[in-house]
C-alpha positions as CSV (number, residue, x, y, z in Angstrom):
1,M,-21.0,-60.0,41.3
2,T,-18.4,-61.2,38.9
3,I,-17.9,-64.9,38.2
4,G,-15.1,-66.3,40.2
5,T,-15.3,-63.8,43.0
6,L,-16.3,-65.3,46.4
7,G,-16.8,-63.2,49.5
8,I,-17.7,-64.1,53.0
9,A,-21.4,-63.7,52.1
10,H,-21.0,-66.5,49.5
11,I,-18.9,-68.9,51.5
12,Q,-21.3,-69.4,54.4
13,P,-24.2,-70.7,52.3
14,I,-21.9,-73.0,50.4
15,V,-20.4,-74.4,53.6
16,S,-23.9,-74.8,55.1
17,L,-25.1,-76.8,52.0
18,L,-22.0,-79.0,52.1
19,A,-22.5,-79.6,55.8
20,G,-26.1,-80.5,55.3
21,I,-25.2,-83.0,52.6
22,L,-22.5,-84.6,54.8
23,I,-24.9,-84.9,57.7
24,L,-27.4,-86.7,55.5
25,I,-24.7,-89.1,54.3
26,V,-22.9,-89.6,57.6
27,P,-25.1,-88.7,60.5
28,Q,-22.3,-89.5,63.0
29,L,-20.4,-86.4,61.9
30,L,-23.2,-84.1,63.1
31,N,-21.4,-82.9,66.3
32,Y,-18.2,-82.2,64.5
33,I,-19.7,-80.5,61.5
34,V,-21.9,-78.2,63.8
35,A,-18.9,-77.4,66.0
36,I,-16.6,-76.5,63.1
37,F,-19.3,-74.5,61.4
38,L,-20.0,-72.5,64.6
39,I,-16.3,-71.8,65.2
40,I,-15.8,-70.7,61.6
41,S,-18.9,-68.5,61.7
42,G,-17.7,-66.9,64.9
43,I,-14.2,-66.2,63.5
44,L,-15.7,-64.7,60.4
45,G,-18.3,-62.7,62.3
46,L,-15.6,-61.2,64.5
47,G,-13.6,-60.2,61.5
48,L,-10.5,-62.2,62.5
49,I,-10.2,-63.5,59.0
50,H,-10.6,-61.1,56.1
């Protein structure tokens, strides 16, 4: 892996970490964060975004 290169495999853990931190800070965002994460994961999993 070269520095500065982010692929799908690197984006999902980063998004998960940020979502977890946001949920700890603002628990009311839990439903929205989970829904957005699931939608993005589904889109990436289906390969609709390259």
